[in-house]
C-alpha positions in Angstrom: -2.4 -20.2 6.8 -2.6 -18.9 3.3 -6.3 -17.9 4.1 -5.1 -16.0 7.1 -2.2 -14.3 5.4 -4.3 -13.6 2.4 -6.9 -12.0 4.5 -4.6 -9.7 6.4 -3.2 -8.9 2.9 -6.4 -7.9 1.4 -8.0 -6.2 4.4 -5.1 -3.9 4.9 -5.0 -3.2 1.1 -8.8 -2.3 1.1 -8.6 -0.1 4.2 -5.4 1.7 3.0 -7.3 2.7 -0.2 -10.2 4.4 1.9 -8.0 6.0 4.4 -5.9 7.3 1.7 -8.3 10.4 1.2 -6.9 11.8 4.5 -3.6 13.8 4.4 -1.7 14.2 7.6 1.2 16.2 8.6 4.0 13.9 9.9 6.0 16.4 12.0 3.0 17.8 13.8 1.9 14.3 14.5 5.3 13.5 15.9 5.5 16.8 17.8 8.4 17.9 15.7 9.3 21.2 14.0 8.3 21.3 10.2 11.0 19.8 8.0 10.9 22.0 4.9 12.2 19.9 2.1 13.7 21.5 -1.1 13.7 19.2 -4.2 13.7 20.1 -7.9 12.8 23.7 -7.2 9.9 22.7 -5.1 9.5 22.8 -1.3 7.0 21.6 1.3 6.4 19.9 4.6 6.3 16.1 5.3 2.6 15.3 4.4 1.4 11.8 3.5 -1.8 9.9 2.9 -3.0 8.0 6.0 -2.9 4.9 3.8 0.9 4.9 4.5 0.1 3.5 8.0 -1.2 0.1 6.5 0.8 -0.1 3.3 4.0 -1.2 5.1 1.9 -4.1 6.5 0.8 -5.2 2.9 4.6 -5.1 2.1 5.5 -7.5 4.9 2.7 -9.8 4.0 3.7 -9.8 0.2 7.1 -11.0 1.5 5.9 -13.5 3.7 3.4 -14.9 1.2 6.2 -14.9 -1.4 8.5 -16.7 0.8 6.2 -19.7 1.5 3.7 -19.6 -1.5 5.8 -18.1 -4.3 5.0 -16.2 -7.3 1.6 -18.0 -7.9 0.4 -17.1 -4.3 1.4 -13.4 -4.5 -0.1 -12.9 -8.1 -3.3 -14.7 -7.1 -3.9 -12.4 -3.9 -2.7 -9.2 -6.0 -5.3 -9.9 -8.8 -7.9 -10.6 -6.3 -7.1 -7.6 -4.1 -7.5 -5.4 -7.2 -10.9 -6.7 -8.2 -12.1 -6.4 -4.6 -10.8 -2.9 -4.2 -12.7 -2.0 -7.5 -15.7 -3.7 -6.2 -15.6 -1.8 -2.9 -15.3 1.6 -4.8 -18.3 0.6 -7.1 -20.5 0.3 -4.0 -19.1 3.4 -2.4 -20.2 5.3 -5.5 -23.6 3.4 -5.5 -24.0 4.5 -1.8 -23.2 8.2 -2.7 -25.9 8.0 -5.4 -28.6 7.0 -2.9 -30.8 9.8 -1.9 -30.0 10.7 1.8 -32.9 10.9 4.3 -33.7 14.5 5.1 -32.9 14.2 9.0 -29.5 12.6 8.3 -28.1 15.2 6.3 -27.8 17.5 9.5 -27.6 14.9 12.1 -23.9 15.8 12.9 -24.3 19.5 12.6 -23.6 20.1 16.3 -20.2 18.3 15.8 -19.3 20.6 12.9 -20.5 18.7 10.0 -23.5 20.6 8.6 -24.0 18.3 5.5 -23.3 14.5 6.1 -24.1 14.0 2.4 -21.4 16.1 1.1 -19.0 14.8 3.8 -19.7 11.2 2.9 -19.3 11.9 -0.9 -16.0 13.7 -0.2 -14.5 10.8 2.0 -15.8 7.8 0.0 -15.9 9.4 -3.6 -12.2 9.6 -4.6 -11.5 10.8 -7.8 -11.4 8.2 -10.6 -7.9 9.1 -11.6 -6.7 8.6 -7.9 -8.5 5.1 -7.9 -7.1 4.1 -11.3 -3.4 5.4 -10.5 -3.5 3.6 -7.2 -4.8 0.3 -8.5 -2.4 0.3 -11.3 0.6 1.4 -9.2 -0.4 -1.4 -6.7 -0.5 -4.2 -9.3 2.7 -3.2 -10.9 4.4 -2.9 -7.6 3.2 -6.3 -6.6 4.5 -7.9 -9.8 7.9 -6.1 -9.6 8.1 -7.4 -6.1 7.5 -11.0 -6.7 9.9 -10.9 -9.7 12.8 -9.1 -7.8 12.1 -11.4 -4.9 12.7 -14.7 -6.6 15.7 -13.4 -8.5 17.4 -12.3 -5.4 16.5 -15.6 -3.9 18.2 -17.6 -6.6 21.5 -16.1 -5.2 20.8 -16.4 -1.5 18.9 -19.6 -1.3 17.2 -20.0 2.1 19.4 -17.5 3.7 19.5 -13.8 4.0 15.7 -13.3 4.1 16.2 -9.6 4.6 18.0 -9.2 1.4 15.2 -10.6 -0.9 12.5 -9.1 1.3 13.6 -5.7 1.9 15.4 -5.4 -1.4 12.4 -6.3 -3.5 10.2 -3.8 -1.6 12.7 -1.0 -1.8 12.7 -1.7 -5.8 8.9 -2.1 -6.2 7.9 0.9 -4.0 10.2 3.2 -6.1 8.3 2.3 -9.1 4.9 2.3 -7.2 5.6 5.8 -5.6 6.0 7.4 -9.1 3.3 5.6 -11.2 0.5 6.6 -8.6 1.5 10.3 -8.8 2.0 10.2 -12.6 -1.4 8.8 -13.3 -3.4 10.5 -10.7 -1.8 13.9 -10.9 0.2 14.5 -14.0 -1.9 12.6 -16.5 -5.2 13.4 -14.4 -7.0 16.6 -14.5 -4.7 18.5 -12.1 -1.7 18.2 -14.6 1.1 18.8 -12.2 4.4 20.0 -13.5 7.1 17.3 -13.6 9.2 19.2 -11.2 6.4 18.9 -8.6 5.8 15.2 -9.6 9.5 14.5 -9.0 9.7 16.3 -5.8 6.4 14.7 -4.2 7.5 11.1 -5.6 10.9 11.4 -4.2 9.8 12.5 -0.6 7.2 9.6 -0.7 9.8 7.2 -1.6 12.1 8.2 0.9 9.5 7.7 3.5 8.7 4.3 2.2 12.5 3.4 2.1 12.9 4.3 5.8 9.8 2.5 6.9 10.8 -0.7 4.9 14.3 -0.8 6.6 12.7 -0.2 10.0 10.2 -3.1 9.5 12.8 -5.5 8.6 12.7 -7.3 11.9 9.0 -7.9 11.6 9.6 -10.1 8.8 11.9 -12.2 10.7 9.2 -12.3 13.5 6.5 -13.4 11.0 8.9 -16.0 9.8 9.6 -17.3 13.3 5.7 -17.4 14.0 5.1 -19.3 10.9 7.9 -21.8 11.2 6.9 -22.4 15.0 3.1 -22.8 13.6 3.8 -25.3 10.7 7.0 -27.1 12.2 10.4 -27.0 10.5 9.6 -29.9 8.0 6.4 -28.6 6.5 7.9 -25.0 6.5 10.8 -26.3 4.6 8.7 -27.9 2.1 6.8 -24.9 1.4 9.6 -22.7 1.0 11.2 -25.3 -1.4 8.0 -25.4 -3.4 7.8 -21.7 -3.5 11.3 -21.5 -4.7 10.6 -24.0 -7.6 7.4 -22.1 -8.6 4.9 -24.6 -7.6 
C-alpha cells in the first residue's frame, strides 16, 4: 500500500511541476464573467498554473500517508520527490540541448507551431528560479504539514480526521504559496514589487484554501478504502505506529 500511495504522490508532484508552465483563466474555463480582484493596490483576474489541478491530490496523499505511515513516511517520500523532480528537469534540459532534426523543427507548422524546438524549449525549459522556488516551497510545505498534522493529532487522537488533515494543509499551503513566489519572482530576475507579490500570493492561497475545504470528503473516502483493504486491526496498528513515530 505504501508503494501505491507513494507512486501516486510522486507521479502527481512530477506532472504538476511540468504542467505548471501553462497559465489558465479560471473564469473563462468555468464560463463565468471575469472576477477583477483588487488587493494591495493591485488588480487582476483569476489566473493559475495548470499545476493547481494536481497539487490538491498531492495534499490528500500527504495527509493519508501521514495518517498511516507517520512523519518518516511523508519525509522519505518528500525528499525522494524533490530528488526525482530535479532529476527529471536535468534530463529535460539535456533533451533541449540535443540538436533537433531539421525535418522535426517544422513538422507541426500546419498546426500553428512553426518551430518545434522553440516550443519544446519554452515548455520544458522552465526558468531555474521557478524550479528552485517550487522545489524549496514544496519541501518546506511538506515538512510543515507533517509537523502540524501530528501536533493536531495529539489533541484529537484517532478522531476528527478532518481537523488534522485539512488544518495542516491550510497552514502548510499558506507558507508554500508565498515561498514559491518570493523565490521565483521577488528574488528572481523579475523582481516583483512586494505589493504584487502579496496580492498574487493571497489570491493563490485563497484558491488553495477553498479547494482544501472542498476536498475534505475525499480524505474520508480514501481512509474508508484503506480501512476496507487492510482490515480494521491492521489499519489500527498502522495508525497507532504512525502516532508513535515508528
